[in-house]
N, C-alpha and C positions, 0 to 999 in steps of 0.2 A: 748185358746183351741179350739176355731171354727178354726182359721187357722191351728193349728195343724192337726185336724182331717180333713180338708177337703180333698175328694177324698181318704181318709185313707194315706195322704203323709207322715204324721208324724211317723203313726205305721210302714208304709213300710220301712222308713229309719231306725227306730229303728231295725227292723227285719235284715236288711241288716249290720247294725253295728254289731249286735250279731253275724252273720254269720262270719263277717271278723275278730271279735274279739275271738271268740271260734271255732277255727279251728277243734278241735275234734269233735264238734257237729254242724257242718257246714250245713250238710245235714237236720238236725232237726229245725235248724233256717229258712233254706229256705223253708221247709215244712210248719212250721208256717207262715211265710211270705206270702206263696202263700194261706193259710186258710185266712189271714186277706185279702188279695186281693179277694179270692172268696166271702168271706162275704160281702165286699162292693159291688162286683159286682151284688150279690143276692139282696141286698137291692134295688138297682137301678133298677134291674128288676121288683120286687114286685111294687116299686112305679110306674112303667109305666103301669102296669096292673090295679092297684087300683085307680090311678089317682086323689087321694085326694088332694084337694089345701091345702096351708099352711093357717094358721089363719090370717084372714082378718077381723080385728075389728078396727075401728077408736080410740078406748082406748087403744090398744095394740101398743106400740112403736117397730118396727121393728129395732133391734140394729146391724144388721150385714149384708151383702151381702150373697144372696143364689145362687147355681147354676142352680136352676129351681123353678118352683112355685109348685112342689109335696112334700108332707110331710110325707107320710105313706109309710113305715116306716122310722124312721131317721138313716139315713146311719152313721152318727157321733155315735149314741149308737151302731150301729151293729158292726162297725170296731173297736170301742173301746171294745166292750165285747169279741170280737173274739180275739183281742191282750191281753186283760188282762189274758183270760183263757189259750191261747197258749203260750204267753212268760210267763206267770206266773209259768206254769209248767216247762219251761226251766231253770228259775233262782231260781225255789223252793221257791218261794213268792206267797201266795193267793192275786193276784192284783186286782180280781174283786171288792172288796168292796172299795178298795182304789182309782181306776180308773173310774170306771163305774157311781157312783152317781153324781160326779162332772160334768161329760161331760152330762150326761143326763140332769141335773138340768140346766146346761147353756143352752140347747137347748130350754128350756121352759122360762128361763129368758130372752133369746134374742129375744123371740116372735116368733120363726120360727116354733114350733112344739106343737102339742096337747100332753097331757100326755100318751095317747095310741100310739103315734107315737114313743116316747122313749122306752116304754115297749115291743112294737112289735119289736123294733129294737135290744133291748138286747136280747130278746129271739131268735131271727133270728141269731143273733151273736154267742150266746151260742149253739144253733143247729149245725151251720157250725163248730164251734170249735171242737165240741163232734166228730162229724163227721170226722173231719181231724185227731182227736187223735186216734180216731179207726182205720183208715187206716193207721195210722203210725205205730200203734202197730201191725196190722196184716202184714205189709211189713217187720218189723223187726224180725219177728219170723222165 
C-alpha cells in the first residue's frame, strides 16, 4: 500500500487506465486524475508550511522509507481520499469506506504518521475532491 500511494503514483496510474478504457468518459477520468494530482500537491504544500516532523520515538519501528521528514498531513491519506471520492463517483461505487481506512491505518502501523496527520490528509483530500466535482459539474452545464 505504501508503494502504491507513493507520490499518488498508483492512483494516477489507475485514473489513466480509466481514461484509456472508458473513452466515452475520458474527460471525466482525466479531470478526476488531475484532482488526485492536485490533492497530492496540496498536501506537499501544506507539509512545507507546517513542517511537522515525523514520529521519532525509539520505541516506534519505522517500517518503510519516506521521501521527507515531514508528516503533516499524510499525502497518502490525501491522495487516497481524493481518488476514492473522484473515482468512486465514476464507477458508481462508494470507495471511501473501502480504500481510506486501510491506507490511513497503514501509515500509523508503519510508524510514519501521527493520527492527526492521516485525519487531516483525509479531510484535505475530501475537500479537494469536492472542489473538483463542483468544478466538473459547472463546466458540464
